[in-house]
N, C-alpha and C positions, 0 to 999 in steps of 0.2 A: 158268245156269253159274259160276262163278269161273272165270276167263280170265286175270287178270293178278296179276302178283307183283311187287311195288316192292322195291326194297334200296333203305334209305339206307348212302350210302357217302362222305359228304361230310367225318367228322371226321378230327383231326388225328393218331389213332392214338397220343396222347403217352406211356400207359404202355410203348410198345417201341420209345421213341427209346432210340440215338439209328438206328436202323433205318428207322424210319416219318418221315425226316426225308425222304425224296427218293424213298421206295415206300411206295404205298397200303400201308394194314395189311392190308385186304381180299385185297391178292396177299403174303400171309406163305404161304409154303410148307408143307402139312400133308405131307411125307416129301418128292414131287414134285410135289403139286395145289395150287394156291393156293386159301386160304378159299373164295375168291369163287363156286367152278367147283362146289365142293362145295354150297351154297346154289342155284345154279341146276341143278344137276345132280335137287336135292330138289323145288323148285317143276316140274324136266318130270315126273316121278314124279308128281308129284301132279295132272297134266296142266295144269298153267299153263305155258304157252306165250309167254307175249307179256311180257317181262320190260323192267319203270322201273326205271332205276338214276338214283339222286338223286348226284349227284358233287360234285367242290369244284377247285381249283387243284389241281394236281400231282396227278391222279387218272386222266391220261389212260393210263398203262397196260391199265386193266380195261377201256375200248374195243378198244384195241389186240390184249389177249386172248381176247376175242369178236367176232374178223375173223381172214382167212384172212392166213397170213404167206409172200407166193409165193415169198421166196427163201428162207425153210427149208425149206418143202415139196422146193422142186426139191433140194435139198442131200439130202436124205434117202429123197427117192423109190428103190424099190424097194428099201429097205434094211430091216432089221429094226427098224430105229427108229422106220419107220412107224406100228408098234402105237403107240407113247407118245402119239400124238396121237390114236387113235381116241374118246377120250371129250369129249374140247372139241372134235371136227368134227362129233360128234353133236350136241352143243349149237349148235352153228354153222346146222346146215343144221333140225333143227326147232326151234328159238327165234327168234323177233325181239327186238330190242334195241331200246332207248328211253332217251334221255338226257336229263336238263335239269339244272343246278347247284343248289347251296342257297349261294348267295352270302356270306351271314349265318349263322357258325352258332351256332343260336338254340335250339337243342333238338331233341330228337328228335321232338316233335309240329310244329316249326318243316320239319322234314324233311319231314316226309310231305305235309304242305299244299306243299311246295314243287314236288312229285309230282304235284299236280291235274291238271293240264295232261294229263299221260302216262295218267289212269286212267277220268278222264272221271266220269259218274252212274253206278257197277257198284261191287260188293263186290270187295275184292284181299285177297290176302295180304301181310302184309310179313315181308323176313326181316333178322333183323342179322348180316352173317356169319361176325363174330367170334364167336356162339354155335354153334358145332357142332353137331351133332344127329345120333345114328346110333342105328340102331335096326337090330342086323343078326338079330332075329329076325321081322321082319314089315315092314311099310310105316312109309315115312317118318313125321314128327311133321308135317310138311303136309298129307302122304292122310290123316291122321286126320283131323284138322281140318276138312278139306274135306267130308270123310261127314260128322263132327257140321256143319257148317253146312246143306250142303243137308238135314236135320232141324229144325236151330233156327233158321236165317236170322237168327242176328243175329251180333254181332261178340263174336269168341271172343278169349282171352287163354291161352295155354301156360303154365302153372306147375309149380313143383316146392318140394319141400321145402327150403330152407337152414339151417342155425345160426342159433339168436336172434340170435346178436352179428354175425352177418352182414346184416342188414335193412336197413340206411344202406345197402347196394350196388345194394339193389333198388326197382321196385315193390312193395307187397307189398298181398294182395288177402282179404278175409276174407265170409263170405256164408254160403248154405244147401246143402248138399250136395244135390242130387239124386240122385246114386246114386256111387259110393266112385271116380267119377274126376270126374265134373262138378259144377261150384258154380254158383251163381247168385248172383254178385258184388252184393253191396251198400254196400262198401266199398273202397275204393284207394285208398293213403296213398306220395306217392314217396320212397322214402330215409328212412324212418323213423328214431329212435335207437329200439335193444331195447326200450325200455322205454315208446316209445308204440305200437310196430307192434301191429295189432288181431291178426298171427298170424304165424307162418313161410313161408305160403304167395308165391313171390317169382314176379315175372313174367320168363321169358325170352323172348329177341330172338325168339319166333315171336305171329302174329297175324293176325287177319282182320277184317276190318273194312267195314263197312256205309258207303254212300257220303256221308252226312250226317254221316260223322266230319268232314270237310273243315269244315262250316261250322258246328259246334260248334267247331274250334279256330281258325277266324276270330272268335269269340268269347270265346275263350279266353286268360286275363290272366296273362302270365309268373309263375311258380309258384318251385318249388325250386330254388335257384340262378341265378335272373332267365331262366329258360328256359322255351320254351314247351312242357309237359309231356305226352305221349298219356296221363299215367291220368288228368289231371286232366280232358280230353277225355274219354274213358272214361268217369267218372267223373257226368259229363253224362248219359249213355246208364243207367249202369247202373242212377240214381236210377229207371229205367222199367222197370226187368229188364228188361234187353235185353242185356246183358252175361255169357258163360258164361266161365267160366277152369277149364280141360281138365289131367288130371293124365296125362303122355302117356306112352305107352311109350317107352321108348330113353333113352339115356345123353346128355347136355348137357358140353360142353367148353367154360369161357373162357378162348378162345384170347385174348384180351385182356392175360389175366395171361400171365406166364410159365412158372407153375405150369401151370394149365388148358392153354398151348400146350402144353409136354413132354410131357401127358397124352394128349392126342390124338395126339401125331406119335407116341408109344408106340403107343397103342392100335390107330390105323393101320394102323402096321408090322406089328402081330402078325397082323391080320386079314384086312388087305386087300394090302400089297405081296409079304408071302411066300409068298402059296396068287398072285400075279398077276394081281390084280383092282384093282390099284390106276390103273389108267388110263383 
């Protein structure tokens, strides 16, 4: 069974400067709840209660958020404002949080490798918090992927179609469709030009990885942009037929961009906060 979920959260968030100059991008609020909290809630829904965060300099707010603030709680005790803390209290009570730092920014593959000591020798999920995924008609994306893992027992990446002209922003996959929503990956390319892309199916920020990925990453040379890419490591597994790509049910918002961030804020306000379900 998968019990752990890793959150690589050491990046600088340069697309949102100057807001992220002194505040982690993962703490950017969607209405009144930070992105990282949405991600941990998705993990908990999937039964993943052991949260491993890969942080960096200037990220102390992440640790503080998932901790008790005695002064604040005393100030709002027995007032109607206590309801605002219902969601975060549940996460603090039901999840355990562990942290380590990625000292140098060398890519997502390196960030995942930095968390090996927190994961150990077991399968785990990975969530990139600035990819906000919401399914209003059923279980969340991670819960969907955990069910698939329990069936296939291999690494799984979440994918969605993107416009062909945007393939240079994503890891792109191609392969054999096993059913309408599952592909056995045979090709995986990091941020290809549109003319070089094998498809328009893009990996988004949800993964389930088997523990041998750590050894593979250690042997992976820097790739695109001089960084250690998780797609290059996953391609080693894919050559053995051990990577599936899943077209998930739900919506994904790229909250690292202003356009996606505003769309996510409007969506969550309309679907959750108006109905009093946003806490």
